[in-house]
C-alpha positions in Angstrom: 115.9 83.9 68.6 114.6 84.0 65.0 116.6 84.6 61.9 114.7 86.1 59.0 115.9 86.8 55.4 114.2 89.2 52.9 115.2 90.1 49.4 114.3 93.2 47.4 115.0 94.3 43.8 116.7 97.6 44.1 118.3 100.2 41.9 120.5 102.7 43.9 123.8 101.3 45.0 125.4 102.7 48.2 129.1 103.7 48.1 130.1 103.4 51.7 129.3 101.1 54.7 127.1 102.4 57.5 126.5 101.3 61.1 123.9 102.8 63.3 122.3 101.9 66.6 123.2 99.3 69.2 121.9 96.0 70.3 120.3 96.7 73.6 116.9 96.3 75.3 114.2 97.7 73.0 116.8 98.8 70.4 118.6 97.4 67.3 121.6 98.0 65.1 121.6 98.4 61.3 124.6 97.6 59.2 124.7 98.5 55.5 127.5 97.2 53.2 127.9 98.1 49.5 127.2 95.5 46.9 127.5 95.3 43.1 124.1 93.8 42.3 120.5 95.1 42.3 119.3 92.4 44.7 119.4 93.6 48.3 119.3 91.0 51.0 118.2 91.9 54.5 119.3 89.5 57.3 117.4 90.0 60.5 118.4 88.4 63.8 115.7 89.1 66.4 115.0 88.0 70.0 111.2 88.3 69.3 109.8 85.3 67.5 106.7 85.4 65.3 107.0 88.8 63.7 108.0 88.0 60.2 105.0 89.7 58.7 105.6 92.9 60.6 109.2 92.9 59.6 108.2 92.4 56.0 105.7 95.3 56.1 108.3 97.7 57.7 111.0 96.7 55.1 108.6 96.9 52.2 107.7 100.4 53.2 111.4 101.4 53.6 112.4 100.0 50.2 109.4 101.7 48.5 110.9 104.9 49.7 114.7 104.1 49.5 115.5 101.4 46.8 119.1 101.1 47.9 121.3 98.2 46.8 123.2 96.9 49.9 123.8 93.9 52.0 121.9 94.8 55.2 122.2 93.2 58.6 119.8 94.0 61.4 120.3 92.8 64.9 117.2 93.4 67.0 116.6 93.2 70.8 112.8 93.9 70.8 112.6 97.1 68.9 109.2 98.4 67.9 108.4 99.0 64.2 108.8 102.7 64.8 112.3 102.2 66.2 113.2 100.0 63.2 112.0 102.7 60.8 113.9 105.3 62.8 117.2 103.3 62.6 116.8 102.6 58.9 116.1 106.3 58.2 119.1 107.2 60.4 121.3 104.9 58.2 120.0 106.8 55.1 121.0 110.1 56.7 124.5 108.7 57.5 124.8 107.8 53.8 124.1 111.4 52.8 
């Protein structure tokens, strides 16, 4: 298992917590919690070691599109970058 942490300067606070997905083979869960600062921290726990650069690329693309301020936890069980993007987008839809 690998634990990764990423930080992003953000500008749009969320108002409610969100939980999407499940931790299962080839999937992941995303948990968003409201915060009062403009510094979002993303904590990733993944069973796939050595993919920090890939995670960084996926998250950078997400925050370029959605600069939300939140405490974010991602628990991964081998999801592909496409599934990660899907779950993050699903979390945004749940916020709406």
